[in-house]
C-alpha positions as a Markdown table, in Angstrom:
| # | Residue | x | y | z |
|---|---|---|---|---|
| 1 | Met | 30.6 | 4.7 | -2.0 |
| 2 | Lys | 31.0 | 8.8 | -1.4 |
| 3 | Ser | 33.4 | 8.8 | -4.3 |
| 4 | Leu | 30.9 | 7.4 | -6.4 |
| 5 | Tyr | 28.1 | 9.6 | -5.5 |
| 6 | His | 30.1 | 12.9 | -5.7 |
| 7 | Ala | 30.7 | 11.4 | -9.6 |
| 8 | Phe | 27.3 | 10.8 | -10.1 |
| 9 | Glu | 25.8 | 14.8 | -8.4 |
| 10 | Ala | 29.0 | 16.0 | -10.9 |
| 11 | Tyr | 27.2 | 14.3 | -13.9 |
| 12 | Glu | 23.4 | 15.1 | -12.8 |
| 13 | Arg | 25.4 | 18.9 | -12.6 |
| 14 | Arg | 26.7 | 18.8 | -15.8 |
| 15 | Val | 23.6 | 17.4 | -17.7 |
| 16 | Asn | 21.1 | 20.1 | -16.3 |
| 17 | Arg | 23.6 | 22.4 | -17.7 |
| 18 | Gly | 23.1 | 21.1 | -20.9 |
| 19 | Glu | 26.7 | 19.8 | -21.5 |
| 20 | Phe | 25.6 | 16.5 | -23.0 |
| 21 | Tyr | 23.0 | 17.7 | -25.3 |
| 22 | Asn | 24.0 | 17.0 | -28.7 |
| 23 | Pro | 21.5 | 19.0 | -31.2 |
| 24 | Pro | 20.6 | 17.2 | -34.4 |
| 25 | Lys | 23.0 | 17.7 | -37.0 |
| 26 | Lys | 21.5 | 19.4 | -40.4 |
| 27 | Ala | 21.3 | 17.1 | -43.5 |
| 28 | Leu | 23.9 | 17.4 | -46.1 |
| 29 | Lys | 23.4 | 18.8 | -49.5 |
| 30 | Pro | 24.0 | 16.4 | -52.0 |
| 31 | Ser | 27.5 | 16.9 | -54.2 |
| 32 | Thr | 27.5 | 17.7 | -57.6 |
| 33 | Pro | 27.0 | 15.2 | -59.9 |
| 34 | Arg | 31.0 | 14.0 | -60.6 |
| 35 | Glu | 30.2 | 11.9 | -64.3 |
| 36 | Pro | 31.2 | 14.8 | -66.4 |
| 37 | Met | 34.6 | 14.9 | -64.4 |
| 38 | Leu | 34.9 | 10.4 | -64.5 |
| 39 | Val | 34.6 | 10.4 | -67.8 |
| 40 | Gln | 37.1 | 13.1 | -69.1 |
| 41 | Phe | 39.2 | 11.1 | -66.7 |
| 42 | Gly | 38.0 | 7.7 | -68.8 |
| 43 | Asp | 38.8 | 9.3 | -72.0 |
| 44 | Leu | 42.4 | 10.1 | -70.7 |
| 45 | Leu | 42.9 | 6.8 | -69.8 |
| 46 | Ile | 42.0 | 5.0 | -73.1 |
| 47 | Gln | 44.4 | 7.9 | -74.6 |
| 48 | Thr | 47.2 | 7.0 | -72.7 |
| 49 | Gly | 46.3 | 3.4 | -72.7 |
| 50 | Met | 46.4 | 3.8 | -76.5 |
| 51 | Arg | 49.4 | 5.3 | -77.1 |
| 52 | Leu | 51.4 | 3.2 | -75.0 |
| 53 | Lys | 49.7 | 0.7 | -77.2 |
| 54 | Met | 51.2 | 2.0 | -80.3 |
| 55 | Arg | 54.7 | 2.5 | -78.8 |
| 56 | His | 55.0 | -0.9 | -78.1 |
| 57 | Ala | 53.8 | -2.1 | -81.6 |
| 58 | Ala | 56.2 | 0.4 | -83.0 |
| 59 | Ser | 59.0 | -0.7 | -80.9 |
| 60 | Lys | 59.8 | 2.2 | -79.9 |
| 61 | Pro | 61.4 | 2.2 | -76.2 |
| 62 | Met | 59.4 | 3.9 | -74.1 |
| 63 | Thr | 60.6 | 7.1 | -72.3 |
| 64 | Trp | 59.7 | 8.3 | -69.1 |
| 65 | Ser | 56.9 | 10.9 | -68.7 |
| 66 | Pro | 55.1 | 12.6 | -65.7 |
| 67 | Leu | 51.4 | 11.0 | -67.3 |
| 68 | Ile | 52.5 | 7.5 | -67.5 |
| 69 | Gly | 55.7 | 7.7 | -64.9 |
| 70 | Ser | 57.6 | 4.3 | -66.5 |
| 71 | Lys | 61.2 | 4.4 | -67.7 |
| 72 | Pro | 62.8 | 2.2 | -70.1 |
């Protein structure tokens, strides 16, 4: 029982010193809109898909490129 009492006293001392005080966090600023970047990325994906479709329709062998990452 003495150990529990000493532990409680140590806890009270830490509370009195303010060790367990958590100040309220500041509100975060809303981030910048990402829509323009998403539109550009979507256009890039569409263009890449169209290029792949044209290559497939022309029956050209596909080669590796960093953009599409495919091999024949």
